[in-house]
N, C-alpha and C positions, 0 to 999 in steps of 0.2 A: 462537446460533446452529449447535449442534448443531456449532461448537466452545471446549473445554473453556478454558478465560478461563486465562494466566497470569498470574506472581504480576508480572512485570514490563513487563507491557503499557502502557502509559496511559491516565489513567483523566479524564482532562481533554480540552477538541476542542484549546487548546491538544498539547497531548501529542501525539496525534494527529495535526498539521498538522505538528509535529517528525517525527515517524514519517512523514509521507509523503513529507517532503523530507527523509527521508537514504530512503527507496528508492529513489529517484528520483537521488541518487548512485552510486548501487549496482545500475542498470537493468542489465542485462547488453545488450554491444556490439550495437548489428546486425550481419547477420550475415557481410554487404558486406565489410565492412572487419574484421572477422575473418579470412576468408576467400580478399576482395583476388578477381581476376577467374580464381580456380582455381576455387574455390567450397567448397562443404565437403563433408567423404565423407559418406556418408547415416548413417552413425554418428552424427559430428561434426552434422549437419543434426540431428537428432531428437533428441539432447543440450540444441542452442541455442534448443530449441523447450521441449521439455522443462523448462528454466532461464527462459522468458518467463512460459512458464504461472505457471510457483510465484512470480515477480515479479509477474505484472499479478492473480494473486490476492491475496496481500498488500497491497498497492494497493488494491487497488477494496474492501477489508475495513476496510482505514485511513479511503479516504476516506469510507464505511458511517458509519463508529463515530463519524467527526470529525461528519460530518453532523449524525447522532441526539446525537450527543452539545451538540451546540453549539444546536438547535435546543433539549431543555431547558435548557440553560445562561441564554438568551433568554428561554423561559417564566418558569423561577426568579426572574431579575433583572426581569420584569415586575411578575411578582406581587408581590416586596419592594419596590420602586421604586412600584408602586398603595397600598401600604394605611399 
């Protein structure tokens, strides 16, 4: 969908589910935990917001692909089981 497919991207719903799990482990820490009571400088806040956007974009894509492939795999299974 506008993005080039990478050779190392998952090709199954289970693979995308694993990618989602991996992404959850590398999610940026909350800004309050990173900078405490003092808070971030404007540059730090901007960098953190950019990291959150990148992570969110990757996670939404993985979720969308996982749902799409799960639907296709389920339809293929039903078609195979029905015949």
